[in-house]
C-alpha positions as CSV (number, residue, x, y, z in Angstrom):
1,M,61.2,-55.4,-19.6
2,P,59.9,-58.4,-17.8
3,Y,58.1,-57.4,-14.6
4,G,56.3,-59.8,-12.3
5,V,53.2,-59.3,-10.2
6,S,55.3,-58.5,-7.1
7,D,56.9,-55.6,-9.1
8,L,53.5,-54.2,-9.9
9,V,52.2,-54.5,-6.4
10,A,55.3,-52.7,-5.0
11,A,55.2,-49.9,-7.6
12,E,55.0,-46.4,-6.1
13,V,54.0,-45.0,-9.5
14,D,52.2,-46.6,-12.4
15,M,53.2,-45.0,-15.7
16,N,51.7,-46.2,-19.1
17,L,52.7,-44.6,-22.4
18,V,52.1,-45.4,-26.0
19,M,54.2,-43.8,-28.7
20,N,54.4,-44.0,-32.5
21,A,57.6,-44.3,-34.7
22,N,57.8,-40.5,-34.8
23,S,58.3,-40.4,-31.0
24,E,54.9,-38.8,-30.6
25,F,52.7,-39.7,-27.7
26,I,49.5,-41.5,-28.4
27,E,48.6,-42.2,-24.8
28,L,50.1,-41.1,-21.5
29,Q,48.9,-42.0,-18.1
30,G,50.6,-41.8,-14.7
31,T,49.2,-42.5,-11.3
32,G,50.9,-42.1,-7.9
33,E,50.0,-45.5,-6.4
34,K,51.7,-45.0,-3.1
35,N,53.4,-41.6,-3.4
36,S,53.1,-38.5,-5.6
37,F,55.9,-37.8,-8.1
38,T,57.8,-34.7,-9.1
39,E,58.1,-33.1,-12.5
40,A,61.8,-34.2,-12.5
41,E,60.7,-37.8,-11.9
42,L,58.1,-37.5,-14.6
43,T,60.7,-36.3,-17.0
44,T,62.9,-39.3,-16.1
45,M,60.0,-41.8,-16.5
46,L,59.2,-40.3,-19.9
47,S,62.9,-40.6,-21.0
48,H,63.1,-44.2,-19.9
49,G,59.7,-44.9,-21.7
50,R,60.9,-43.2,-24.9
51,K,64.1,-45.3,-24.8
52,G,62.1,-48.5,-24.2
53,V,59.6,-47.8,-27.0
54,G,62.6,-47.1,-29.4
55,E,64.2,-50.4,-28.5
56,L,60.9,-52.2,-29.1
57,L,60.4,-50.5,-32.5
58,E,63.9,-51.6,-33.5
59,L,63.2,-55.2,-32.4
60,Q,59.9,-55.2,-34.4
61,K,61.7,-53.9,-37.5
62,A,64.3,-56.6,-37.2
63,A,61.6,-59.3,-36.8
64,I,59.7,-58.1,-39.8
65,A,62.9,-58.0,-41.9
66,E,63.6,-61.6,-41.0
67,G,60.2,-62.6,-42.2
């Protein structure tokens, strides 16, 4: 997910998450930069984050398999 500096400056919420291959959270941090966020929005962000981490794990597995 290529984001530029302008995307980060314009962000209303900053959400960082780290997960392992078992879909367990290692780190979770969310900050309302310009606005607060609802529980429903948090659930959506976590869902997108989980999907992104899963995609990254698959890419890493493929890269390792290629040697």
